[in-house]
N, C-alpha and C positions, 0 to 999 in steps of 0.2 A: 504494501499499499504506499503509496508517496503522495505528496501534497500537492494539489495543483494550482490552487488558488484560494484567495479568503474575499469575503466578502465584507465590505463597511457596514458599519450598523453600532449606532451609539451606545448601546446597551448591552451587548453581549459580541462575543468573539464568534466569527463564523469561517469554520474552514471547510474547503473544498478538499477531497481524497480521491483518487482515482484506484481502483482494485478489481481485478476480473472481471471485467464488464460491467463494472457498476460505479455509481460516483456516491461515495459515502458523505454526507454534510455533517458536520459536527457543529452543535450551538453550545458555547461554554457561559456558563455564568456566576460568579460568586460559590467557584467550586464546586458547582453541578454541569453536569453534560446532558445531553439530549444528541442523538445520533437517528438521522435518515437516511435510507439507504435507495436509491434509485438505479432502476437497471438501463441501461445505454439503448438505445435502438432509435428509428427513425426521427422520432420527434423530439430526442435527447438523446446526441451524440456528442457534444462538446460544452464545454463551459459555458460559452453565449447562452444556450440554450436553456443548462439550468441556472442562470441569472434572472430567466425570464419567469420560470416559474417559481423561485425562491422570492417571492414579491413581497409587498408588507403586509396584506393580510396572512399570508404563509407565517411571516416571524410573529404578526402579532399573535398568532395559537400558540406558538412555541412559547412565545414569554410568558404569556399564560399558564401556559403548564410549569412555567419555571415556578412561579407564584405557588401552585399546588405541591410540588417538588421539593419546595423551602419549607411548608408546613409540615409535612410528611418530616423532614429530615430533621426539623428541629424537635416535634415530636419524640421521635426514638433519641437525641442528644439529653433531652430531659429525662428521660426513663435511664438511660445511661449514668447520668450524673447530674439528678435532680438540686435545682438552686438552691442555693445556699439559705438557711435562715437567717433572717438578718440579727436576730436576737441572738443567736449560738455565737455570732463573732462579736459578740461585747465581752469584757472580762469579765471575771467572776468579782464579785465586791465582797470584803470579807468583816 
């Protein structure tokens, strides 16, 4: 798999790969990653075609999905290490 391009976006990093007749498109935001794989074909044979399909509507859907993923990730992190009780952090008074 090799990187063949990047798409500019102010909110997230978008990297286009080429691999075995496919174009994996990876979106990264705040430690989370989403990858969508598209098969090459007559209507998708180069990066120019892919840029047309990864339009504003597609990017907005991906961005909304990151919000859902962030909530799931936060929930699991809190189960791993619950937030400290602020009263436990106070020194004991004798």
